[in-house]
C-alpha angles and dihedrals in degrees: 000000000000092000092044091048091053091046090054091046093051093045094053092042088057092048090053095042095243114156102171122101112263124186125211121205128187115229135182099238118175099202113008131069097214148330135209136214107214095192096046097035093230125145117201111200127192107253089211092072097051094102090065105071094182091055091044090054092050093047094047091048090050093051092044089055089058088054094044092052094035092228137114090206129092097236125177087258089054092057094044094062 
């Protein structure tokens, strides 16, 4: 899944026009799907959702939007993209 995860990441980055390097790390979260570090450009994704590619795509897109807009908040602009 590592290669597929990186393929999905790169595909959505291209869709959003993101050029910067962004790392994705699998974590064993109990309650959350993912988290993002805006200053380090790291997405941490729950390894327990990796079997659901549709959900993985949605979660990665969501976290990439936080990076694109440089905000941890869900602003109106966030939901428009």
